[in-house]
C-alpha positions as CSV (number, residue, x, y, z in Angstrom):
1,M,23.1,70.5,145.6
2,Q,26.6,70.9,147.1
3,R,29.3,68.8,145.6
4,A,31.5,66.5,147.6
5,D,34.7,68.0,149.0
6,S,36.8,66.0,146.6
7,E,34.9,67.6,143.7
8,R,35.1,71.3,144.9
9,T,37.0,73.8,142.7
10,P,40.4,74.3,144.4
11,K,41.0,77.7,145.9
12,R,43.2,80.1,143.9
13,P,46.6,80.6,145.4
14,R,47.2,83.9,147.3
15,C,49.1,86.5,145.2
16,D,49.2,89.3,147.7
17,G,52.7,88.7,149.0
18,S,51.4,87.1,152.1
19,P,53.3,84.3,153.8
20,G,51.4,81.8,151.8
21,T,52.5,83.3,148.5
22,Q,55.3,81.7,146.5
23,P,58.5,83.8,146.7
24,S,59.2,86.0,143.7
25,T,62.6,84.6,143.0
26,P,64.3,82.9,140.0
27,S,62.6,79.7,141.0
28,A,63.5,76.2,139.7
29,V,59.8,75.5,139.1
30,A,59.2,78.6,137.0
31,G,57.6,78.0,133.6
32,G,56.5,74.5,134.2
33,V,60.0,72.9,134.8
34,S,59.8,70.4,137.6
35,P,63.2,69.6,139.1
36,A,63.8,67.1,141.8
37,P,62.4,68.2,145.1
38,K,65.8,68.2,146.7
39,L,67.0,71.1,144.5
40,H,67.2,74.5,146.1
41,P,64.9,77.0,144.5
42,D,67.8,79.3,143.7
43,L,69.7,77.7,140.8
44,R,72.9,79.7,141.7
45,T,73.4,77.3,144.6
46,W,73.5,74.1,142.5
47,N,76.6,72.0,142.2
48,P,77.3,69.9,139.1
49,E,75.4,66.9,140.5
50,Q,72.3,69.0,141.1
51,V,72.6,70.4,137.5
52,C,72.5,66.7,136.4
53,D,69.4,66.1,138.5
54,F,67.7,69.1,136.8
55,L,68.7,67.8,133.3
56,K,67.3,64.4,134.1
57,S,64.0,65.8,135.4
58,S,63.8,67.9,132.2
59,G,64.1,64.7,130.1
60,F,67.8,64.7,129.3
61,Q,68.9,61.2,130.3
62,D,72.0,60.8,128.1
63,P,74.8,59.5,130.4
64,G,77.5,61.0,128.2
65,L,76.0,64.5,128.6
66,L,75.7,64.1,132.3
67,D,79.3,62.9,132.6
68,R,80.5,65.9,130.6
69,I,78.5,68.2,132.9
70,R,80.3,66.7,135.9
71,E,83.7,66.6,134.2
72,K,83.6,70.3,133.2
73,K,82.1,71.3,136.7
74,I,79.0,73.1,135.2
75,T,77.3,74.6,138.3
76,G,73.9,76.3,138.5
77,A,75.5,79.7,138.5
78,L,77.1,78.9,135.1
79,L,74.0,77.1,133.7
80,R,72.2,80.3,132.6
81,Y,75.2,81.5,130.5
82,L,75.3,78.4,128.3
83,D,74.4,79.0,124.6
84,E,74.0,76.7,121.6
85,S,77.7,76.4,120.9
86,H,78.3,75.3,124.5
87,L,75.6,72.7,124.4
88,E,76.9,71.4,121.1
89,N,80.4,71.0,122.7
90,L,78.8,69.2,125.6
91,G,77.3,66.6,123.2
92,V,73.7,67.8,122.6
93,G,73.8,67.1,118.9
94,S,70.2,67.7,117.8
95,L,69.2,71.3,117.1
96,G,65.8,70.6,118.5
97,E,67.2,69.2,121.8
98,R,69.5,72.2,122.1
99,K,66.5,74.6,121.7
100,K,64.5,72.6,124.2
101,L,67.3,72.7,126.8
102,L,68.0,76.4,126.3
103,N,64.2,77.1,126.7
104,S,64.2,75.2,130.0
105,I,67.3,77.1,131.2
106,Q,65.8,80.4,130.2
107,Q,62.6,79.7,132.1
108,L,64.7,78.9,135.2
109,S,66.3,82.4,135.0
110,Q,63.0,84.3,134.7
111,P,61.7,85.6,137.9
112,D,58.2,85.0,139.0
113,V,56.4,88.3,138.4
114,R,53.4,87.7,140.5
115,G,53.0,90.5,143.1
116,V,55.7,92.7,141.5
117,K,54.7,96.3,141.5
118,V,55.8,98.9,139.0
119,I,56.2,102.5,140.3
120,N,56.8,105.5,138.1
121,D,59.6,107.5,139.7
122,P,60.5,110.9,138.3
123,I,64.2,110.2,138.7
124,H,64.7,106.5,137.7
125,G,61.6,106.0,135.6
126,H,59.5,102.8,135.9
127,I,61.0,100.7,138.7
128,E,60.0,97.2,139.7
129,L,59.8,96.3,143.4
130,H,59.6,92.8,144.8
131,P,56.3,92.0,146.7
132,L,58.2,91.7,149.9
133,L,59.4,95.3,149.5
134,I,55.8,96.3,148.8
135,R,54.7,94.7,152.1
136,I,57.3,96.8,153.9
137,I,56.3,100.0,152.1
138,D,52.6,99.5,153.0
139,T,53.2,99.8,156.7
140,P,52.6,102.8,159.0
141,Q,56.3,103.0,159.9
142,F,57.3,103.4,156.2
143,Q,54.4,105.5,155.2
144,R,55.4,108.0,157.9
145,L,58.3,109.0,155.6
146,R,55.8,110.7,153.3
147,Y,55.5,113.4,156.0
148,V,59.3,114.0,156.6
149,K,60.9,116.6,154.2
150,Q,64.1,115.3,152.6
151,L,65.9,118.6,153.0
152,G,64.2,120.1,156.1
153,G,64.3,123.8,156.3
154,T,66.0,124.1,152.9
155,Y,62.4,123.9,151.4
156,Y,61.9,127.5,152.7
157,V,64.8,128.6,150.5
158,F,64.3,126.4,147.4
159,P,60.6,126.1,146.7
160,G,61.1,123.1,144.5
161,A,62.6,121.0,147.4
162,S,59.3,119.7,148.5
163,H,60.2,116.0,148.1
164,N,60.2,113.7,151.1
165,R,62.1,110.8,152.6
166,F,59.5,108.4,151.2
167,E,60.5,108.7,147.5
168,H,64.2,108.9,148.3
169,S,63.9,105.6,150.2
170,L,62.2,103.9,147.2
171,G,65.0,105.1,145.0
172,V,67.8,103.8,147.2
173,G,66.1,100.4,147.5
174,Y,65.8,100.3,143.7
175,L,69.5,101.3,143.1
176,A,70.6,98.8,145.7
177,G,68.9,96.1,143.7
178,C,70.5,97.4,140.5
179,L,74.0,97.2,141.9
180,V,73.7,93.8,143.6
181,R,72.2,92.3,140.5
182,A,74.9,93.7,138.3
183,L,77.6,92.2,140.6
184,S,75.8,88.9,140.6
185,E,75.5,88.7,136.8
186,K,79.1,89.6,136.2
187,Q,80.5,87.5,138.9
188,P,78.4,84.4,139.6
189,E,81.3,83.0,141.7
190,L,80.3,85.5,144.4
191,M,77.3,83.2,145.1
192,I,74.9,86.2,145.7
193,S,71.7,84.5,146.6
194,E,68.2,85.9,146.0
195,R,68.0,86.3,149.8
196,D,71.2,88.4,149.8
197,S,69.7,90.6,147.0
198,L,66.5,91.1,148.8
199,C,68.2,91.9,152.1
200,V,70.3,94.6,150.4
201,Q,67.2,96.1,148.8
202,I,65.4,96.1,152.2
203,A,68.4,97.8,153.7
204,G,68.2,100.5,151.1
205,L,64.5,100.8,151.5
206,C,64.7,101.2,155.3
207,H,67.9,103.1,155.7
208,D,66.0,106.4,156.6
209,L,63.3,105.1,158.8
210,G,65.0,106.7,161.8
211,H,64.9,110.3,160.6
212,G,62.8,112.6,162.7
213,P,60.9,115.8,161.7
214,F,62.8,117.9,159.2
215,S,65.4,115.2,158.7
216,H,68.9,116.3,159.8
217,M,67.6,119.2,161.8
218,F,66.1,116.7,164.2
219,D,69.1,114.4,164.7
220,G,71.8,116.9,164.0
221,R,70.5,119.9,166.0
222,F,67.5,119.2,168.2
223,I,68.4,115.8,169.8
224,P,72.0,116.8,170.7
225,L,70.6,119.7,172.7
226,A,67.4,118.0,174.1
227,R,69.2,114.7,174.9
228,Q,72.8,115.8,175.7
229,G,75.2,112.9,176.0
230,L,72.9,110.5,174.1
231,K,74.8,108.3,171.6
232,W,73.2,106.2,168.9
233,K,75.2,103.2,167.9
234,W,74.6,100.3,165.4
235,A,76.8,97.5,164.2
236,Y,77.2,95.4,161.1
237,K,76.0,91.9,161.6
238,G,74.1,89.2,159.7
239,R,76.4,88.1,156.9
240,P,79.7,86.1,156.9
241,V,83.0,87.7,156.0
242,E,82.8,86.5,152.4
243,K,79.7,88.6,151.9
244,S,81.2,91.7,153.6
245,F,81.1,93.7,150.3
246,L,77.3,93.7,150.5
247,Y,77.6,96.3,153.3
248,E,79.3,98.7,150.9
249,I,76.2,99.1,148.7
250,V,73.8,101.1,150.8
251,A,76.0,102.9,153.3
252,N,79.6,102.6,152.5
253,K,81.6,103.5,155.6
254,S,85.0,102.8,154.0
255,N,84.9,105.5,151.3
256,G,81.3,106.9,151.0
257,I,80.6,105.6,147.5
258,D,77.1,104.1,147.8
259,V,73.6,104.1,146.3
260,D,72.2,106.5,149.0
261,K,74.4,109.3,147.6
262,W,73.6,108.4,144.0
263,D,69.9,108.8,144.6
264,Y,70.0,112.0,146.7
265,F,72.4,113.5,144.2
266,A,70.0,112.9,141.3
267,R,66.8,113.6,143.3
268,D,67.9,116.6,145.2
269,C,69.5,118.2,142.1
270,H,66.2,117.6,140.2
271,H,64.1,119.4,142.9
272,L,66.7,122.1,143.7
273,G,67.2,123.1,140.1
274,I,71.0,122.3,140.3
275,Q,72.7,120.2,137.6
276,N,74.0,116.8,138.6
277,S,77.2,115.8,136.8
278,F,77.7,112.3,138.2
279,D,76.4,109.3,136.3
280,Y,75.9,106.4,138.7
281,K,75.0,104.0,135.8
282,R,78.6,104.2,134.6
283,F,79.8,103.2,138.1
284,I,77.5,100.2,138.1
285,Q,78.8,99.2,134.6
286,F,82.4,99.0,135.9
287,A,81.7,97.8,139.5
288,R,83.5,94.6,140.4
289,V,84.3,92.7,143.6
290,C,88.0,92.0,144.3
291,Q,89.8,90.4,147.2
292,V,91.9,92.8,149.4
293,D,93.7,91.4,152.4
294,K,91.3,88.4,152.7
295,R,88.3,90.7,152.4
296,L,86.1,91.3,149.4
297,H,85.5,94.9,148.4
298,I,83.6,96.6,145.6
299,C,86.2,98.1,143.1
300,T,85.9,100.0,139.8
301,R,88.1,100.5,136.7
302,N,91.1,102.7,137.1
303,K,89.9,105.1,134.3
304,E,86.9,106.0,136.6
305,V,89.0,107.7,139.2
306,G,88.4,111.1,137.7
307,N,84.6,110.5,137.7
308,L,84.7,109.6,141.4
309,Y,86.5,112.9,142.2
310,E,83.7,114.6,140.2
311,M,81.2,112.7,142.4
312,F,82.7,114.2,145.6
313,H,82.9,117.6,144.0
314,T,79.2,117.4,143.3
315,R,78.7,116.5,146.9
316,I,80.6,119.6,148.2
317,C,78.8,121.8,145.7
318,L,75.4,120.6,147.0
319,Y,76.5,121.3,150.5
320,R,77.7,124.8,149.7
321,R,74.7,125.8,147.6
322,A,71.9,124.0,149.3
323,Y,72.4,121.7,152.3
324,Q,74.4,124.3,154.2
325,H,72.7,127.4,152.8
326,K,73.0,130.2,155.4
327,V,69.3,130.9,155.4
328,G,68.3,127.2,155.3
329,N,70.5,126.5,158.3
330,L,69.0,129.5,160.1
331,I,65.5,128.2,159.6
332,D,66.6,124.8,160.9
333,I,68.1,126.6,164.0
334,M,64.9,128.4,164.6
335,I,62.7,125.3,164.2
336,S,65.0,123.5,166.6
337,E,64.8,126.3,169.1
338,A,61.0,126.2,168.9
339,F,61.0,122.4,169.4
340,L,63.2,122.8,172.5
341,K,60.8,125.3,174.0
342,A,57.8,123.1,173.2
343,D,59.4,119.8,174.1
344,K,58.0,119.3,177.6
345,Y,54.5,120.4,176.7
346,I,53.9,118.2,173.7
347,K,52.4,114.8,174.5
348,I,52.7,112.0,172.0
349,P,50.8,108.8,172.7
350,G,53.2,105.8,172.9
351,S,53.0,102.1,173.7
352,E,51.2,100.7,176.7
353,G,49.5,104.0,177.5
354,K,52.7,106.0,177.9
355,T,53.1,109.5,176.6
356,C,56.3,110.9,175.1
357,R,57.8,114.2,174.5
358,I,59.3,115.2,171.1
359,S,62.8,114.3,172.4
360,T,61.8,111.0,174.0
361,A,59.7,109.6,171.2
362,I,62.8,108.1,169.7
363,D,62.7,105.6,172.6
364,D,59.2,104.4,171.8
365,M,58.4,103.2,168.3
366,V,54.6,103.7,168.6
367,A,55.2,107.4,169.5
368,F,58.0,107.8,166.9
369,T,55.7,106.6,164.1
370,K,53.4,109.6,164.9
371,L,56.3,112.1,164.9
372,T,56.6,113.9,161.6
373,D,56.9,117.4,160.2
374,N,53.3,117.9,161.2
375,I,54.5,118.7,164.7
376,F,55.5,122.1,163.2
377,L,51.8,122.8,162.4
378,E,50.6,121.4,165.7
379,I,52.7,124.0,167.5
380,L,51.9,126.8,165.1
381,H,48.1,126.4,165.4
382,S,48.0,125.5,169.0
383,T,46.2,127.7,171.5
384,D,48.1,126.3,174.5
385,P,49.7,129.2,176.4
386,N,52.6,127.0,177.3
387,L,53.5,126.8,173.7
388,G,53.4,130.6,173.2
389,E,57.2,131.1,172.9
390,A,57.6,128.2,170.4
391,R,54.6,129.4,168.5
392,E,56.0,132.9,168.1
393,I,59.3,131.5,166.6
394,L,57.4,129.5,164.1
395,K,55.2,132.4,163.2
396,K,58.4,134.4,162.4
397,I,59.5,131.6,160.0
398,E,56.1,131.7,158.3
399,C,56.2,135.5,157.9
400,R,59.8,135.5,156.9
401,N,60.7,137.6,159.9
402,L,63.9,135.7,160.5
403,Y,66.9,136.4,162.7
404,K,69.5,138.5,160.9
405,Y,72.6,137.1,159.2
406,V,75.6,139.0,160.5
407,G,78.5,137.5,158.7
408,E,80.8,134.6,158.0
409,T,84.5,133.8,158.4
410,Q,86.9,131.0,158.3
411,P,89.7,130.1,160.7
412,K,93.2,130.0,159.4
413,K,94.9,126.7,158.8
414,G,95.7,125.0,162.1
415,S,93.5,127.3,164.2
416,E,90.1,125.6,163.7
417,I,87.7,125.8,166.6
418,N,87.2,122.7,168.6
419,R,83.7,121.3,169.1
420,E,83.9,121.7,172.9
421,D,84.4,125.4,172.4
422,Y,81.3,126.0,170.3
423,E,79.0,126.7,173.2
424,G,81.1,129.7,174.4
425,L,81.4,131.4,171.0
426,P,78.3,133.7,171.5
427,G,79.8,134.9,174.8
428,E,83.1,135.7,173.1
429,I,81.4,137.8,170.4
430,A,79.3,139.6,173.0
431,N,82.6,140.5,174.8
432,A,84.2,141.8,171.6
433,K,82.5,145.2,171.6
434,P,84.8,147.8,170.0
435,A,86.0,150.1,172.8
436,T,86.0,153.3,170.8
437,M,82.5,153.0,169.3
438,Q,79.2,153.9,170.8
439,L,77.0,150.8,170.0
440,V,73.9,149.1,171.2
441,K,74.9,146.7,174.0
442,L,74.4,143.1,173.0
443,T,74.6,139.9,175.1
444,A,75.5,136.3,174.4
445,E,71.8,135.5,174.1
446,D,71.5,137.9,171.2
447,F,73.9,135.9,169.0
448,I,73.7,132.5,167.3
449,V,77.0,131.0,166.1
450,D,76.7,128.2,163.6
451,V,80.0,126.3,162.9
452,V,79.6,124.5,159.6
453,I,81.9,121.7,158.5
454,M,82.4,121.2,154.7
455,D,84.2,118.0,153.7
456,Y,84.3,115.1,151.2
457,G,82.5,112.9,153.7
458,M,85.5,111.6,155.7
459,E,86.6,114.6,157.8
460,D,90.0,115.8,156.5
461,K,90.8,112.6,154.6
462,N,90.6,112.0,150.9
463,P,87.9,109.3,150.4
464,I,89.5,108.2,147.1
465,D,92.5,106.9,149.1
466,N,90.2,104.2,150.4
467,V,88.9,103.1,147.0
468,Y,90.3,100.1,145.2
469,F,90.6,100.0,141.4
470,Y,91.3,97.3,138.9
471,C,93.0,97.6,135.4
472,K,91.9,96.3,132.0
473,S,95.0,93.9,132.0
474,N,93.9,92.2,135.2
475,F,90.4,92.4,136.5
476,N,91.2,90.6,139.8
477,Q,94.2,92.6,140.9
478,P,93.1,95.5,143.1
479,I,95.2,98.7,143.2
480,K,95.1,102.1,144.8
481,I,95.5,105.4,143.0
482,V,96.9,108.4,144.8
483,K,95.8,111.9,144.0
484,D,99.1,112.9,142.3
485,Q,98.6,110.1,139.8
486,V,95.3,111.7,138.7
487,S,95.6,115.4,138.2
488,Q,97.4,118.5,139.7
489,F,94.1,120.4,139.8
490,L,92.6,118.3,142.6
491,P,92.2,119.8,146.1
492,D,94.9,119.7,148.7
493,K,92.5,120.0,151.5
494,F,89.3,118.0,152.0
495,K,87.8,119.7,155.0
496,E,87.1,123.3,155.9
497,Q,85.3,125.1,158.7
498,Q,83.0,128.0,158.3
499,I,81.7,130.2,161.1
500,R,78.4,131.9,160.6
501,V,76.9,134.4,163.0
502,Y,73.3,135.5,163.3
503,C,71.6,138.1,165.5
504,K,68.2,137.6,167.1
505,K,67.5,141.3,167.3
506,T,66.3,142.5,163.9
507,D,66.3,146.3,164.2
508,E,68.9,148.2,162.1
509,Q,70.9,149.6,165.1
510,S,71.3,146.1,166.7
511,L,72.3,144.6,163.3
512,Y,74.9,147.3,162.8
513,A,76.3,146.8,166.3
514,A,76.3,143.0,165.8
515,Q,78.4,143.4,162.7
516,Q,81.0,145.6,164.5
517,Y,81.1,143.0,167.4
518,F,81.6,140.2,164.9
519,V,84.4,141.8,162.8
520,N,86.2,142.9,166.0
521,W,85.9,139.4,167.3
522,C,87.4,138.0,164.1
523,A,90.3,140.4,164.4
524,G,91.0,139.6,168.0
525,R,90.7,135.8,167.5
526,G,93.0,135.8,164.5
527,L,90.4,134.6,162.0
528,N,90.3,135.5,158.3
529,K,88.7,138.8,157.4
530,P,85.0,138.4,156.5
531,Q,84.5,138.9,152.7
532,D,82.4,142.0,153.3
533,G,84.4,143.2,156.3
534,D,85.6,146.4,154.7
535,V,81.9,147.2,153.9
536,I,80.2,146.4,157.2
537,A,83.0,147.5,159.5
538,P,85.2,150.1,157.7
539,L,86.5,151.6,161.0
540,I,87.7,148.2,162.3
541,T,89.4,146.3,159.4
542,P,92.2,148.9,158.9
543,L,93.3,148.3,162.5
544,K,94.2,144.7,161.7
545,L,97.5,145.0,159.9
546,D,97.7,141.5,158.4
547,W,94.2,142.0,156.9
548,N,95.5,145.0,154.9
549,C,98.8,143.7,153.5
550,Q,97.3,140.8,151.5
551,K,97.9,141.6,147.8
552,S,95.8,140.0,145.2
553,A,97.6,138.0,142.6
554,Q,95.1,139.2,140.0
555,S,95.3,143.0,140.4
556,P,97.9,145.5,141.8
557,A,97.0,147.0,145.1
558,T,98.0,150.7,144.3
559,P,97.3,153.1,141.5
560,Q,101.0,153.4,140.8
561,E,101.2,149.6,140.3
562,T,98.2,149.8,138.1
563,S,99.8,152.4,135.9
564,K,103.0,150.5,135.7
565,A,101.2,147.3,134.8
566,R,99.2,149.1,132.1
567,Q,102.4,150.6,130.6
568,R,104.1,147.3,130.6
569,L,101.1,145.6,128.9
570,F,101.0,148.1,126.0
571,R,104.8,148.1,125.7
572,D,104.8,144.3,125.4
573,G,101.9,144.5,122.9
574,L,104.0,146.7,120.6
């Protein structure tokens, strides 16, 4: 027989992170404590009067204690830092009463762990994620990042670089939570709410959702060619000016020191087999928010300035050795070329029955959710004759029949090539055929010129010039530290341009001809001599006088100078 409704066993509360679930926050009702209903669930927002309400609801009715709480202005943010000596000074005389109150305060500060997931990450170990973050992760839009390589075509050069945007995004969300919690614990006066903390973690988690296939290849090479003139813009909004420092955690536009870099330094170095010398945990330990010109900024101790230069040195080393590797860049160029040829023939189902191309899927989120690195295999295994040219390029990548690397040079200081001139560079090289040499004729279509910018993340500026520090003697006084105050070994330039040339024709005669064209073009344009210029073009480099009068500071240029140096060395030794 069925029981009456009033006698039925109540339903268990939902614990799946759904809207009906209690939020996983440091709640005032955790551990059985039942404060007055008017109290905000985040104790850090409580004023002294609300602290008194909490004490009364916990059984502490002594008027003297409550008056001292009001007199000393004990807020909820300070409540969790009270210990036995503090409570004794406030008038809680009984040891048992002090233990009871401390237990109630500790229960307030313990987060509700229902719905929290633990993920074993190879870089950060076991990381805990809030159930709201798990609900975001378990969406098709976020799961799509499992199929987008973190380093694009670099995977074809470094076999270990098989990691994806998915795990990087998890790491950034975790590190964002670590930094915001550290700031909140050290500086409760910042009034960082649990909502603020969650929003920063969500920002870290979602910061790479807009990456297309093969990551930066898509937005840095393919889209600018397929959608010329298109500009993507976004703006900071959502927090008042007193919380502006929160925007420096995930993507720091003022100096580039952010958790995104910390994760990809550690993660990429792990998979590339390159040592990472920067310790982000030390930065978190010394991070502090200070007021600068009526704005709050994240600062660090003055003794950490050398470590920050080391961080940016790590960044430039990664760019030189991996991110801008000459073969990795070439593969990105070839994939981009294949996508451009396939663009108008690929149909991706979008919203409301529309179909999108590769280049227009960014305008339709239904289509974009389906756009991953798998488009490479779709073209490669297609039998559509319209995709024949694109398919052949991708086959060359698979079979390692790549375009040939011709050479690399750098412009001299002050003669850097402007971006608007990039398009005409292949034509310039094609017109630089040496007049006295019988060579295979090459055209602009045979050359690819890749202009690579290496910098510290802020063009030609020193990012440390935009970092604020504090000293041990005054934690609240922000200062700046100029380069000369740190070391004389630091770089004078923070940006350089490299010009790499490739040839689409792969036979030996064409490659030899391309090398002569290239070196002759460097000479005519006043660029630096390629490092292997004397080897690949020995008939051209002697004709450029300023290329042959550069003496090394390490070794004499002539046999006579060598002999004199040797005699002087032995004479001094005697």
